[in-house]
Predicted model as a PDB file, atoms N, CA, C, CB and O in Angstrom, pLDDT in the B-factor column:
MODEL        1                                                                  
ATOM      1  N   SER A   1     -19.122 -19.154  10.798  1.00 86.00           N  
ATOM      2  CA  SER A   1     -18.833 -18.872  11.795  1.00 86.00           C  
ATOM      3  C   SER A   1     -18.673 -17.094  12.483  1.00 86.00           C  
ATOM      4  CB  SER A   1     -17.835 -19.651  11.717  1.00 86.00           C  
ATOM      5  O   SER A   1     -18.249 -16.170  11.788  1.00 86.00           O  
ATOM      6  N   GLU A   2     -19.000 -16.973  13.573  1.00 88.00           N  
ATOM      7  CA  GLU A   2     -18.802 -15.310  13.667  1.00 88.00           C  
ATOM      8  C   GLU A   2     -17.335 -15.133  13.925  1.00 88.00           C  
ATOM      9  CB  GLU A   2     -19.723 -14.512  14.981  1.00 88.00           C  
ATOM     10  O   GLU A   2     -17.008 -13.946  13.927  1.00 88.00           O  
ATOM     11  N   ARG A   3     -16.302 -16.033  14.157  1.00 87.00           N  
ATOM     12  CA  ARG A   3     -15.182 -15.420  13.918  1.00 87.00           C  
ATOM     13  C   ARG A   3     -14.647 -15.266  12.682  1.00 87.00           C  
ATOM     14  CB  ARG A   3     -14.416 -15.887  14.541  1.00 87.00           C  
ATOM     15  O   ARG A   3     -13.868 -14.363  12.377  1.00 87.00           O  
ATOM     16  N   GLY A   4     -15.131 -16.314  11.798  1.00 83.00           N  
ATOM     17  CA  GLY A   4     -14.948 -15.616   9.928  1.00 83.00           C  
ATOM     18  C   GLY A   4     -15.393 -14.516   9.481  1.00 83.00           C  
ATOM     19  O   GLY A   4     -14.934 -13.823   8.573  1.00 83.00           O  
ATOM     20  N   LYS A   5     -16.672 -14.288  10.390  1.00 85.00           N  
ATOM     21  CA  LYS A   5     -17.507 -13.069   9.836  1.00 85.00           C  
ATOM     22  C   LYS A   5     -16.489 -12.236  10.478  1.00 85.00           C  
ATOM     23  CB  LYS A   5     -19.258 -12.810  10.302  1.00 85.00           C  
ATOM     24  O   LYS A   5     -15.949 -11.618   9.562  1.00 85.00           O  
ATOM     25  N   GLN A   6     -15.918 -11.888  11.677  1.00 83.00           N  
ATOM     26  CA  GLN A   6     -15.073 -10.855  12.013  1.00 83.00           C  
ATOM     27  C   GLN A   6     -13.793 -10.448  10.899  1.00 83.00           C  
ATOM     28  CB  GLN A   6     -14.536 -11.288  13.375  1.00 83.00           C  
ATOM     29  O   GLN A   6     -13.662  -9.335  10.390  1.00 83.00           O  
ATOM     30  N   LEU A   7     -12.865 -11.674  10.654  1.00 81.00           N  
ATOM     31  CA  LEU A   7     -12.214 -11.367  10.104  1.00 81.00           C  
ATOM     32  C   LEU A   7     -12.072 -11.046   8.599  1.00 81.00           C  
ATOM     33  CB  LEU A   7     -11.755 -11.891  10.509  1.00 81.00           C  
ATOM     34  O   LEU A   7     -11.091 -10.550   8.045  1.00 81.00           O  
ATOM     35  N   TYR A   8     -13.658 -11.560   7.850  1.00 78.00           N  
ATOM     36  CA  TYR A   8     -13.716 -10.991   6.499  1.00 78.00           C  
ATOM     37  C   TYR A   8     -14.265  -9.504   6.290  1.00 78.00           C  
ATOM     38  CB  TYR A   8     -14.553 -11.897   5.711  1.00 78.00           C  
ATOM     39  O   TYR A   8     -14.074  -8.809   5.292  1.00 78.00           O  
ATOM     40  N   LYS A   9     -15.091  -9.109   7.603  1.00 78.00           N  
ATOM     41  CA  LYS A   9     -15.249  -7.904   7.646  1.00 78.00           C  
ATOM     42  C   LYS A   9     -13.792  -6.924   7.887  1.00 78.00           C  
ATOM     43  CB  LYS A   9     -16.270  -7.808   8.654  1.00 78.00           C  
ATOM     44  O   LYS A   9     -13.769  -5.746   7.532  1.00 78.00           O  
ATOM     45  N   ARG A  10     -12.644  -7.586   8.519  1.00 76.00           N  
ATOM     46  CA  ARG A  10     -11.441  -6.771   8.972  1.00 76.00           C  
ATOM     47  C   ARG A  10     -10.682  -6.839   7.242  1.00 76.00           C  
ATOM     48  CB  ARG A  10     -10.365  -7.684  10.573  1.00 76.00           C  
ATOM     49  O   ARG A  10     -10.209  -5.806   6.769  1.00 76.00           O  
ATOM     50  N   ARG A  11     -10.668  -7.575   6.800  1.00 72.00           N  
ATOM     51  CA  ARG A  11     -10.299  -8.014   5.241  1.00 72.00           C  
ATOM     52  C   ARG A  11     -11.052  -7.053   4.253  1.00 72.00           C  
ATOM     53  CB  ARG A  11     -10.810  -9.680   4.875  1.00 72.00           C  
ATOM     54  O   ARG A  11     -10.425  -6.675   3.264  1.00 72.00           O  
ATOM     55  N   SER A  12     -12.002  -6.739   4.389  1.00 68.00           N  
ATOM     56  CA  SER A  12     -12.863  -5.853   3.455  1.00 68.00           C  
ATOM     57  C   SER A  12     -12.079  -4.342   3.820  1.00 68.00           C  
ATOM     58  CB  SER A  12     -14.786  -5.924   3.889  1.00 68.00           C  
ATOM     59  O   SER A  12     -11.708  -3.884   2.739  1.00 68.00           O  
ATOM     60  N   GLN A  13     -11.758  -3.564   4.759  1.00 67.00           N  
ATOM     61  CA  GLN A  13     -11.089  -3.246   5.147  1.00 67.00           C  
ATOM     62  C   GLN A  13      -9.857  -2.648   5.321  1.00 67.00           C  
ATOM     63  CB  GLN A  13     -11.271  -3.600   5.268  1.00 67.00           C  
ATOM     64  O   GLN A  13      -9.629  -1.479   5.632  1.00 67.00           O  
ATOM     65  N   THR A  14      -8.934  -3.718   5.051  1.00 69.00           N  
ATOM     66  CA  THR A  14      -7.226  -3.652   4.862  1.00 69.00           C  
ATOM     67  C   THR A  14      -7.090  -3.946   3.390  1.00 69.00           C  
ATOM     68  CB  THR A  14      -6.239  -4.906   5.849  1.00 69.00           C  
ATOM     69  O   THR A  14      -6.709  -3.103   2.577  1.00 69.00           O  
ATOM     70  N   ILE A  15      -7.422  -5.187   3.086  1.00 70.00           N  
ATOM     71  CA  ILE A  15      -6.678  -5.888   2.039  1.00 70.00           C  
ATOM     72  C   ILE A  15      -7.364  -4.929   0.348  1.00 70.00           C  
ATOM     73  CB  ILE A  15      -7.160  -7.958   2.223  1.00 70.00           C  
ATOM     74  O   ILE A  15      -6.919  -4.316  -0.622  1.00 70.00           O  
ATOM     75  N   GLU A  16      -8.716  -5.393   0.954  1.00 73.00           N  
ATOM     76  CA  GLU A  16      -9.666  -4.803  -0.418  1.00 73.00           C  
ATOM     77  C   GLU A  16      -9.253  -3.212  -0.558  1.00 73.00           C  
ATOM     78  CB  GLU A  16     -11.653  -4.919  -0.099  1.00 73.00           C  
ATOM     79  O   GLU A  16      -9.311  -2.596  -1.622  1.00 73.00           O  
ATOM     80  N   ARG A  17      -8.848  -2.682   0.638  1.00 77.00           N  
ATOM     81  CA  ARG A  17      -8.956  -0.800   0.663  1.00 77.00           C  
ATOM     82  C   ARG A  17      -7.664  -0.705  -0.323  1.00 77.00           C  
ATOM     83  CB  ARG A  17      -8.635   0.261   2.633  1.00 77.00           C  
ATOM     84  O   ARG A  17      -7.473   0.304  -1.003  1.00 77.00           O  
ATOM     85  N   SER A  18      -6.901  -1.688  -0.347  1.00 79.00           N  
ATOM     86  CA  SER A  18      -5.353  -1.278  -0.750  1.00 79.00           C  
ATOM     87  C   SER A  18      -5.699  -1.657  -2.368  1.00 79.00           C  
ATOM     88  CB  SER A  18      -3.811  -2.381   0.156  1.00 79.00           C  
ATOM     89  O   SER A  18      -5.134  -0.923  -3.178  1.00 79.00           O  
ATOM     90  N   PHE A  19      -6.371  -2.483  -2.801  1.00 77.00           N  
ATOM     91  CA  PHE A  19      -6.386  -3.019  -4.143  1.00 77.00           C  
ATOM     92  C   PHE A  19      -7.463  -1.542  -4.683  1.00 77.00           C  
ATOM     93  CB  PHE A  19      -7.136  -4.960  -4.263  1.00 77.00           C  
ATOM     94  O   PHE A  19      -7.201  -1.129  -5.813  1.00 77.00           O  
ATOM     95  N   ALA A  20      -8.364  -0.957  -4.074  1.00 80.00           N  
ATOM     96  CA  ALA A  20      -9.239   0.217  -4.481  1.00 80.00           C  
ATOM     97  C   ALA A  20      -8.327   1.319  -4.279  1.00 80.00           C  
ATOM     98  CB  ALA A  20     -10.630   0.403  -3.637  1.00 80.00           C  
ATOM     99  O   ALA A  20      -8.315   2.232  -5.105  1.00 80.00           O  
ATOM    100  N   ASP A  21      -7.644   1.336  -3.384  1.00 81.00           N  
ATOM    101  CA  ASP A  21      -6.799   2.479  -3.653  1.00 81.00           C  
ATOM    102  C   ASP A  21      -5.907   2.866  -5.395  1.00 81.00           C  
ATOM    103  CB  ASP A  21      -5.703   2.201  -2.460  1.00 81.00           C  
ATOM    104  O   ASP A  21      -5.790   3.745  -6.248  1.00 81.00           O  
ATOM    105  N   ALA A  22      -5.397   1.221  -4.981  1.00 81.00           N  
ATOM    106  CA  ALA A  22      -4.487   1.341  -6.506  1.00 81.00           C  
ATOM    107  C   ALA A  22      -5.249   1.290  -7.262  1.00 81.00           C  
ATOM    108  CB  ALA A  22      -3.459   0.359  -6.989  1.00 81.00           C  
ATOM    109  O   ALA A  22      -4.619   1.228  -8.318  1.00 81.00           O  
ATOM    110  N   LYS A  23      -6.924   1.260  -7.611  1.00 80.00           N  
ATOM    111  CA  LYS A  23      -7.605   1.435  -8.661  1.00 80.00           C  
ATOM    112  C   LYS A  23      -7.825   2.970  -9.155  1.00 80.00           C  
ATOM    113  CB  LYS A  23      -8.761   0.766  -8.405  1.00 80.00           C  
ATOM    114  O   LYS A  23      -7.613   3.527 -10.231  1.00 80.00           O  
ATOM    115  N   GLU A  24      -8.247   3.333  -8.133  1.00 81.00           N  
ATOM    116  CA  GLU A  24      -8.858   5.041  -7.804  1.00 81.00           C  
ATOM    117  C   GLU A  24      -7.452   5.981  -7.983  1.00 81.00           C  
ATOM    118  CB  GLU A  24      -9.607   5.297  -5.787  1.00 81.00           C  
ATOM    119  O   GLU A  24      -7.323   6.696  -8.977  1.00 81.00           O  
ATOM    120  N   LEU A  25      -6.624   5.926  -7.143  1.00 81.00           N  
ATOM    121  CA  LEU A  25      -5.714   6.886  -6.780  1.00 81.00           C  
ATOM    122  C   LEU A  25      -4.396   6.635  -7.300  1.00 81.00           C  
ATOM    123  CB  LEU A  25      -5.672   7.012  -5.422  1.00 81.00           C  
ATOM    124  O   LEU A  25      -3.499   7.459  -7.122  1.00 81.00           O  
ATOM    125  N   HIS A  26      -4.163   5.306  -8.078  1.00 80.00           N  
ATOM    126  CA  HIS A  26      -2.695   5.558  -8.356  1.00 80.00           C  
ATOM    127  C   HIS A  26      -2.890   4.658 -10.277  1.00 80.00           C  
ATOM    128  CB  HIS A  26      -1.327   4.514  -6.735  1.00 80.00           C  
ATOM    129  O   HIS A  26      -2.014   4.031 -10.873  1.00 80.00           O  
ATOM    130  N   GLY A  27      -4.225   4.932 -10.714  1.00 80.00           N  
ATOM    131  CA  GLY A  27      -4.331   4.397 -12.079  1.00 80.00           C  
ATOM    132  C   GLY A  27      -4.153   3.151 -12.502  1.00 80.00           C  
ATOM    133  O   GLY A  27      -3.582   2.914 -13.567  1.00 80.00           O  
ATOM    134  N   LEU A  28      -4.606   2.255 -11.738  1.00 81.00           N  
ATOM    135  CA  LEU A  28      -4.491   0.744 -12.206  1.00 81.00           C  
ATOM    136  C   LEU A  28      -5.573   0.126 -12.447  1.00 81.00           C  
ATOM    137  CB  LEU A  28      -3.885  -0.091 -11.348  1.00 81.00           C  
ATOM    138  O   LEU A  28      -5.567  -1.100 -12.558  1.00 81.00           O  
ATOM    139  N   ARG A  29      -6.813   0.927 -12.584  1.00 81.00           N  
ATOM    140  CA  ARG A  29      -7.910   0.407 -13.573  1.00 81.00           C  
ATOM    141  C   ARG A  29      -7.430   0.013 -14.882  1.00 81.00           C  
ATOM    142  CB  ARG A  29      -8.963   1.438 -13.825  1.00 81.00           C  
ATOM    143  O   ARG A  29      -7.897  -1.011 -15.381  1.00 81.00           O  
ATOM    144  N   TYR A  30      -6.641   0.626 -15.447  1.00 83.00           N  
ATOM    145  CA  TYR A  30      -6.510   0.371 -16.772  1.00 83.00           C  
ATOM    146  C   TYR A  30      -5.070   0.037 -16.846  1.00 83.00           C  
ATOM    147  CB  TYR A  30      -6.966   1.514 -17.673  1.00 83.00           C  
ATOM    148  O   TYR A  30      -4.335   0.731 -16.143  1.00 83.00           O  
ATOM    149  N   ALA A  31      -4.559  -0.836 -17.517  1.00 85.00           N  
ATOM    150  CA  ALA A  31      -2.564  -0.713 -18.010  1.00 85.00           C  
ATOM    151  C   ALA A  31      -2.690   0.499 -19.098  1.00 85.00           C  
ATOM    152  CB  ALA A  31      -1.633  -2.599 -19.119  1.00 85.00           C  
ATOM    153  O   ALA A  31      -3.425   0.895 -20.002  1.00 85.00           O  
ATOM    154  N   ARG A  32      -1.253   0.885 -18.281  1.00 87.00           N  
ATOM    155  CA  ARG A  32      -0.721   2.505 -19.468  1.00 87.00           C  
ATOM    156  C   ARG A  32      -0.020   1.674 -20.443  1.00 87.00           C  
ATOM    157  CB  ARG A  32       0.696   4.057 -18.695  1.00 87.00           C  
ATOM    158  O   ARG A  32      -0.101   2.199 -21.553  1.00 87.00           O  
ATOM    159  N   TYR A  33       0.621   0.609 -20.457  1.00 88.00           N  
ATOM    160  CA  TYR A  33       1.551  -0.078 -21.226  1.00 88.00           C  
ATOM    161  C   TYR A  33       0.834  -1.572 -21.810  1.00 88.00           C  
ATOM    162  CB  TYR A  33       2.902  -0.299 -20.250  1.00 88.00           C  
ATOM    163  O   TYR A  33      -0.218  -2.123 -21.488  1.00 88.00           O  
ATOM    164  N   ARG A  34       1.896  -1.948 -22.807  1.00 92.00           N  
ATOM    165  CA  ARG A  34       1.328  -3.292 -23.206  1.00 92.00           C  
ATOM    166  C   ARG A  34       2.349  -4.437 -23.119  1.00 92.00           C  
ATOM    167  CB  ARG A  34       0.787  -3.228 -24.658  1.00 92.00           C  
ATOM    168  O   ARG A  34       3.520  -4.140 -22.881  1.00 92.00           O  
ATOM    169  N   GLY A  35       2.162  -5.122 -23.212  1.00 94.00           N  
ATOM    170  CA  GLY A  35       3.219  -6.445 -22.716  1.00 94.00           C  
ATOM    171  C   GLY A  35       2.974  -7.100 -21.296  1.00 94.00           C  
ATOM    172  O   GLY A  35       2.645  -6.328 -20.395  1.00 94.00           O  
ATOM    173  N   LEU A  36       3.062  -8.039 -21.093  1.00 95.00           N  
ATOM    174  CA  LEU A  36       3.227  -8.688 -19.741  1.00 95.00           C  
ATOM    175  C   LEU A  36       4.279  -8.165 -19.136  1.00 95.00           C  
ATOM    176  CB  LEU A  36       3.393 -10.111 -19.747  1.00 95.00           C  
ATOM    177  O   LEU A  36       3.978  -7.894 -17.973  1.00 95.00           O  
ATOM    178  N   ALA A  37       5.368  -7.898 -19.387  1.00 95.00           N  
ATOM    179  CA  ALA A  37       6.620  -7.557 -18.507  1.00 95.00           C  
ATOM    180  C   ALA A  37       6.225  -5.975 -18.130  1.00 95.00           C  
ATOM    181  CB  ALA A  37       8.281  -7.739 -19.443  1.00 95.00           C  
ATOM    182  O   ALA A  37       6.070  -5.648 -16.954  1.00 95.00           O  
ATOM    183  N   LYS A  38       6.079  -5.044 -19.206  1.00 94.00           N  
ATOM    184  CA  LYS A  38       5.668  -3.750 -18.634  1.00 94.00           C  
ATOM    185  C   LYS A  38       4.590  -3.541 -17.952  1.00 94.00           C  
ATOM    186  CB  LYS A  38       5.573  -2.932 -19.440  1.00 94.00           C  
ATOM    187  O   LYS A  38       4.574  -2.697 -17.055  1.00 94.00           O  
ATOM    188  N   VAL A  39       3.392  -4.366 -18.311  1.00 92.00           N  
ATOM    189  CA  VAL A  39       2.556  -4.153 -16.937  1.00 92.00           C  
ATOM    190  C   VAL A  39       2.788  -4.603 -15.546  1.00 92.00           C  
ATOM    191  CB  VAL A  39       1.423  -4.651 -17.099  1.00 92.00           C  
ATOM    192  O   VAL A  39       2.334  -4.200 -14.475  1.00 92.00           O  
ATOM    193  N   ARG A  40       3.457  -5.364 -15.794  1.00 94.00           N  
ATOM    194  CA  ARG A  40       4.048  -6.420 -14.294  1.00 94.00           C  
ATOM    195  C   ARG A  40       4.856  -5.045 -13.777  1.00 94.00           C  
ATOM    196  CB  ARG A  40       5.468  -8.292 -14.693  1.00 94.00           C  
ATOM    197  O   ARG A  40       4.347  -4.497 -12.800  1.00 94.00           O  
ATOM    198  N   GLU A  41       5.900  -4.517 -14.259  1.00 93.00           N  
ATOM    199  CA  GLU A  41       6.479  -3.151 -13.886  1.00 93.00           C  
ATOM    200  C   GLU A  41       5.637  -2.271 -13.138  1.00 93.00           C  
ATOM    201  CB  GLU A  41       6.859  -2.415 -15.048  1.00 93.00           C  
ATOM    202  O   GLU A  41       5.835  -1.909 -11.978  1.00 93.00           O  
ATOM    203  N   GLN A  42       4.709  -1.961 -13.860  1.00 91.00           N  
ATOM    204  CA  GLN A  42       3.789  -0.860 -13.390  1.00 91.00           C  
ATOM    205  C   GLN A  42       2.615  -1.409 -12.225  1.00 91.00           C  
ATOM    206  CB  GLN A  42       3.003  -0.240 -14.800  1.00 91.00           C  
ATOM    207  O   GLN A  42       2.058  -0.596 -11.488  1.00 91.00           O  
ATOM    208  N   CYS A  43       2.438  -2.296 -12.187  1.00 89.00           N  
ATOM    209  CA  CYS A  43       1.429  -3.045 -10.891  1.00 89.00           C  
ATOM    210  C   CYS A  43       2.692  -2.896  -9.620  1.00 89.00           C  
ATOM    211  CB  CYS A  43       0.841  -5.254 -11.305  1.00 89.00           C  
ATOM    212  O   CYS A  43       2.428  -2.722  -8.430  1.00 89.00           O  
ATOM    213  N   LEU A  44       4.402  -3.034 -10.322  1.00 92.00           N  
ATOM    214  CA  LEU A  44       5.133  -3.108  -8.999  1.00 92.00           C  
ATOM    215  C   LEU A  44       5.282  -2.038  -8.588  1.00 92.00           C  
ATOM    216  CB  LEU A  44       6.311  -3.669  -8.932  1.00 92.00           C  
ATOM    217  O   LEU A  44       5.144  -1.912  -7.371  1.00 92.00           O  
ATOM    218  N   LEU A  45       5.715  -0.487  -9.618  1.00 90.00           N  
ATOM    219  CA  LEU A  45       5.783   0.317  -9.002  1.00 90.00           C  
ATOM    220  C   LEU A  45       4.712   1.178  -8.099  1.00 90.00           C  
ATOM    221  CB  LEU A  45       6.286   0.728  -9.676  1.00 90.00           C  
ATOM    222  O   LEU A  45       4.971   2.020  -7.240  1.00 90.00           O  
ATOM    223  N   ILE A  46       3.395   0.699  -8.565  1.00 89.00           N  
ATOM    224  CA  ILE A  46       2.441   1.026  -7.795  1.00 89.00           C  
ATOM    225  C   ILE A  46       2.226   0.662  -6.220  1.00 89.00           C  
ATOM    226  CB  ILE A  46       1.553   0.630  -8.453  1.00 89.00           C  
ATOM    227  O   ILE A  46       1.976   1.371  -5.245  1.00 89.00           O  
ATOM    228  N   ALA A  47       2.433  -0.786  -6.385  1.00 89.00           N  
ATOM    229  CA  ALA A  47       2.596  -1.074  -4.686  1.00 89.00           C  
ATOM    230  C   ALA A  47       3.845  -0.862  -3.985  1.00 89.00           C  
ATOM    231  CB  ALA A  47       2.340  -2.522  -4.330  1.00 89.00           C  
ATOM    232  O   ALA A  47       4.090  -1.242  -2.840  1.00 89.00           O  
ATOM    233  N   VAL A  48       4.785  -0.087  -4.932  1.00 91.00           N  
ATOM    234  CA  VAL A  48       6.266   0.469  -4.212  1.00 91.00           C  
ATOM    235  C   VAL A  48       5.687   1.666  -3.873  1.00 91.00           C  
ATOM    236  CB  VAL A  48       7.813   0.674  -5.206  1.00 91.00           C  
ATOM    237  O   VAL A  48       5.966   1.963  -2.711  1.00 91.00           O  
ATOM    238  N   ALA A  49       4.983   2.481  -4.434  1.00 88.00           N  
ATOM    239  CA  ALA A  49       4.602   3.864  -4.012  1.00 88.00           C  
ATOM    240  C   ALA A  49       3.374   3.589  -2.898  1.00 88.00           C  
ATOM    241  CB  ALA A  49       4.084   4.854  -5.426  1.00 88.00           C  
ATOM    242  O   ALA A  49       3.287   4.431  -2.004  1.00 88.00           O  
ATOM    243  N   GLN A  50       2.496   2.565  -2.886  1.00 87.00           N  
ATOM    244  CA  GLN A  50       1.909   2.474  -2.025  1.00 87.00           C  
ATOM    245  C   GLN A  50       2.461   2.164  -0.284  1.00 87.00           C  
ATOM    246  CB  GLN A  50       1.215   1.718  -2.612  1.00 87.00           C  
ATOM    247  O   GLN A  50       1.998   2.477   0.813  1.00 87.00           O  
ATOM    248  N   ASN A  51       3.352   1.599  -0.619  1.00 86.00           N  
ATOM    249  CA  ASN A  51       4.330   1.062   0.490  1.00 86.00           C  
ATOM    250  C   ASN A  51       4.820   2.061   1.178  1.00 86.00           C  
ATOM    251  CB  ASN A  51       5.481   0.293   0.025  1.00 86.00           C  
ATOM    252  O   ASN A  51       4.764   2.147   2.405  1.00 86.00           O  
ATOM    253  N   ILE A  52       5.453   3.073   0.235  1.00 87.00           N  
ATOM    254  CA  ILE A  52       5.846   4.227   0.730  1.00 87.00           C  
ATOM    255  C   ILE A  52       5.039   5.127   1.453  1.00 87.00           C  
ATOM    256  CB  ILE A  52       6.280   4.795  -0.129  1.00 87.00           C  
ATOM    257  O   ILE A  52       5.501   5.880   2.310  1.00 87.00           O  
ATOM    258  N   LYS A  53       3.975   5.082   1.173  1.00 86.00           N  
ATOM    259  CA  LYS A  53       3.081   6.454   2.008  1.00 86.00           C  
ATOM    260  C   LYS A  53       2.620   5.823   2.970  1.00 86.00           C  
ATOM    261  CB  LYS A  53       1.746   7.296   1.266  1.00 86.00           C  
ATOM    262  O   LYS A  53       2.363   6.408   4.022  1.00 86.00           O  
ATOM    263  N   LYS A  54       2.408   4.417   2.803  1.00 83.00           N  
ATOM    264  CA  LYS A  54       1.882   3.382   4.169  1.00 83.00           C  
ATOM    265  C   LYS A  54       3.323   3.585   5.369  1.00 83.00           C  
ATOM    266  CB  LYS A  54       1.691   1.171   3.489  1.00 83.00           C  
ATOM    267  O   LYS A  54       3.040   3.756   6.555  1.00 83.00           O  
ATOM    268  N   MET A  55       4.634   3.552   4.986  1.00 82.00           N  
ATOM    269  CA  MET A  55       5.646   4.039   5.807  1.00 82.00           C  
ATOM    270  C   MET A  55       5.679   5.312   6.283  1.00 82.00           C  
ATOM    271  CB  MET A  55       6.676   3.892   5.275  1.00 82.00           C  
ATOM    272  O   MET A  55       5.955   5.543   7.460  1.00 82.00           O  
ATOM    273  N   ALA A  56       5.342   6.446   5.226  1.00 83.00           N  
ATOM    274  CA  ALA A  56       5.388   7.785   5.936  1.00 83.00           C  
ATOM    275  C   ALA A  56       4.556   7.913   7.064  1.00 83.00           C  
ATOM    276  CB  ALA A  56       5.036   8.851   5.076  1.00 83.00           C  
ATOM    277  O   ALA A  56       4.835   8.304   8.198  1.00 83.00           O  
ATOM    278  N   LEU A  57       3.147   7.399   6.428  1.00 81.00           N  
ATOM    279  CA  LEU A  57       2.494   7.498   7.217  1.00 81.00           C  
ATOM    280  C   LEU A  57       2.420   7.156   8.700  1.00 81.00           C  
ATOM    281  CB  LEU A  57       1.919   7.208   6.728  1.00 81.00           C  
ATOM    282  O   LEU A  57       1.900   7.895   9.537  1.00 81.00           O  
ATOM    283  N   LEU A  58       3.028   5.879   8.979  1.00 79.00           N  
ATOM    284  CA  LEU A  58       3.697   4.890  10.231  1.00 79.00           C  
ATOM    285  C   LEU A  58       4.517   5.999  10.852  1.00 79.00           C  
ATOM    286  CB  LEU A  58       4.801   3.374   9.700  1.00 79.00           C  
ATOM    287  O   LEU A  58       4.148   6.376  11.965  1.00 79.00           O  
ATOM    288  N   LEU A  59       5.388   6.479  10.401  1.00 79.00           N  
ATOM    289  CA  LEU A  59       6.757   7.272  10.777  1.00 79.00           C  
ATOM    290  C   LEU A  59       5.682   8.564  11.141  1.00 79.00           C  
ATOM    291  CB  LEU A  59       8.230   7.550   9.267  1.00 79.00           C  
ATOM    292  O   LEU A  59       5.287   8.651  12.303  1.00 79.00           O  
ATOM    293  N   SER A  60       5.326   9.334  10.354  1.00 79.00           N  
ATOM    294  CA  SER A  60       4.426  10.200  10.997  1.00 79.00           C  
ATOM    295  C   SER A  60       3.821  10.127  12.066  1.00 79.00           C  
ATOM    296  CB  SER A  60       3.675  10.397  10.441  1.00 79.00           C  
ATOM    297  O   SER A  60       4.105  11.054  12.825  1.00 79.00           O  
ATOM    298  N   LYS A  61       2.689   9.003  12.672  1.00 76.00           N  
ATOM    299  CA  LYS A  61       2.463   9.264  14.009  1.00 76.00           C  
ATOM    300  C   LYS A  61       3.178   8.452  14.707  1.00 76.00           C  
ATOM    301  CB  LYS A  61       1.208   9.203  14.393  1.00 76.00           C  
ATOM    302  O   LYS A  61       2.577   7.619  15.386  1.00 76.00           O  
ATOM    303  N   ARG A  62       4.744   8.483  14.725  1.00 74.00           N  
ATOM    304  CA  ARG A  62       5.415   7.774  16.194  1.00 74.00           C  
ATOM    305  C   ARG A  62       5.851   8.830  16.510  1.00 74.00           C  
ATOM    306  CB  ARG A  62       6.594   6.549  16.265  1.00 74.00           C  
ATOM    307  O   ARG A  62       5.879   9.068  17.718  1.00 74.00           O  
ATOM    308  N   GLY A  63       6.584  10.325  15.128  1.00 68.00           N  
ATOM    309  CA  GLY A  63       7.026  11.367  16.108  1.00 68.00           C  
ATOM    310  C   GLY A  63       8.021  11.361  15.262  1.00 68.00           C  
ATOM    311  O   GLY A  63       8.472  10.450  14.568  1.00 68.00           O  
ATOM    312  N   LYS A  64       8.533  13.210  15.459  1.00 63.00           N  
ATOM    313  CA  LYS A  64      10.242  13.163  14.778  1.00 63.00           C  
ATOM    314  C   LYS A  64      11.015  12.765  15.609  1.00 63.00           C  
ATOM    315  CB  LYS A  64      10.976  14.486  14.317  1.00 63.00           C  
ATOM    316  O   LYS A  64      12.089  12.391  15.138  1.00 63.00           O  
ATOM    317  N   GLY A  65      10.876  12.669  16.977  1.00 63.00           N  
ATOM    318  CA  GLY A  65      12.378  11.430  17.304  1.00 63.00           C  
ATOM    319  C   GLY A  65      12.178  10.829  16.988  1.00 63.00           C  
ATOM    320  O   GLY A  65      12.801  11.290  16.032  1.00 63.00           O  
ATOM    321  N   PHE A  66      11.747   9.730  16.577  1.00 65.00           N  
ATOM    322  CA  PHE A  66      11.721   8.249  16.378  1.00 65.00           C  
ATOM    323  C   PHE A  66      12.477   8.482  14.337  1.00 65.00           C  
ATOM    324  CB  PHE A  66       9.508   7.399  16.719  1.00 65.00           C  
ATOM    325  O   PHE A  66      13.596   8.028  14.098  1.00 65.00           O  
ATOM    326  N   VAL A  67      11.877   9.004  13.496  1.00 61.00           N  
ATOM    327  CA  VAL A  67      12.391   9.346  12.595  1.00 61.00           C  
ATOM    328  C   VAL A  67      13.821   9.491  12.338  1.00 61.00           C  
ATOM    329  CB  VAL A  67      11.885  10.136  12.464  1.00 61.00           C  
ATOM    330  O   VAL A  67      14.467   8.870  11.494  1.00 61.00           O  
ATOM    331  N   ILE A  68      14.307  10.493  13.264  1.00 65.00           N  
ATOM    332  CA  ILE A  68      15.685  11.040  13.508  1.00 65.00           C  
ATOM    333  C   ILE A  68      16.708  10.083  13.957  1.00 65.00           C  
ATOM    334  CB  ILE A  68      15.636  12.084  14.499  1.00 65.00           C  
ATOM    335  O   ILE A  68      17.866  10.052  13.538  1.00 65.00           O  
ATOM    336  N   ARG A  69      15.961   8.955  15.239  1.00 68.00           N  
ATOM    337  CA  ARG A  69      16.730   7.715  15.640  1.00 68.00           C  
ATOM    338  C   ARG A  69      16.688   6.984  14.536  1.00 68.00           C  
ATOM    339  CB  ARG A  69      16.222   6.921  16.822  1.00 68.00           C  
ATOM    340  O   ARG A  69      17.793   6.480  14.330  1.00 68.00           O  
ATOM    341  N   LEU A  70      15.985   6.734  13.824  1.00 65.00           N  
ATOM    342  CA  LEU A  70      15.964   5.747  12.686  1.00 65.00           C  
ATOM    343  C   LEU A  70      16.727   6.228  11.603  1.00 65.00           C  
ATOM    344  CB  LEU A  70      14.596   5.446  12.192  1.00 65.00           C  
ATOM    345  O   LEU A  70      16.910   5.348  10.761  1.00 65.00           O  
ATOM    346  N   ILE A  71      17.257   7.356  11.318  1.00 65.00           N  
ATOM    347  CA  ILE A  71      18.087   8.031   9.886  1.00 65.00           C  
ATOM    348  C   ILE A  71      19.662   7.355  10.514  1.00 65.00           C  
ATOM    349  CB  ILE A  71      18.024  10.397   9.679  1.00 65.00           C  
ATOM    350  O   ILE A  71      20.524   6.673   9.959  1.00 65.00           O  
ATOM    351  N   TYR A  72      19.546   7.914  11.923  1.00 67.00           N  
ATOM    352  CA  TYR A  72      20.886   7.839  12.817  1.00 67.00           C  
ATOM    353  C   TYR A  72      21.824   6.367  12.872  1.00 67.00           C  
ATOM    354  CB  TYR A  72      20.376   8.147  14.404  1.00 67.00           C  
ATOM    355  O   TYR A  72      23.014   6.062  12.948  1.00 67.00           O  
ATOM    356  N   GLN A  73      20.518   5.688  12.786  1.00 65.00           N  
ATOM    357  CA  GLN A  73      21.066   3.916  12.632  1.00 65.00           C  
ATOM    358  C   GLN A  73      21.366   3.304  11.699  1.00 65.00           C  
ATOM    359  CB  GLN A  73      20.307   2.970  12.934  1.00 65.00           C  
ATOM    360  O   GLN A  73      22.070   2.298  11.608  1.00 65.00           O  
ATOM    361  N   ILE A  74      20.598   4.155  10.603  1.00 59.00           N  
ATOM    362  CA  ILE A  74      21.161   3.839   9.140  1.00 59.00           C  
ATOM    363  C   ILE A  74      22.371   4.086   8.745  1.00 59.00           C  
ATOM    364  CB  ILE A  74      20.545   4.427   8.220  1.00 59.00           C  
ATOM    365  O   ILE A  74      22.714   3.807   7.596  1.00 59.00           O  
TER     366      ILE A  74                                                      
ENDMDL                                                                          
END                                                                             
């Protein structure tokens, strides 16, 4: 359907981009450690790093005043 094509196109720009960035920018192409627990930890840390980058980008777009208000709320 036309709606399905639009959703699939959007997915390739958002979700698939996240995996591509993890592989290219954060070294997720190869596991650095051995064992399921250590590889899982590596993946989680990379996901945390990506989320922090995403949050920083959103906060920088909102402006300095928003960040200051956010800090004082905490």
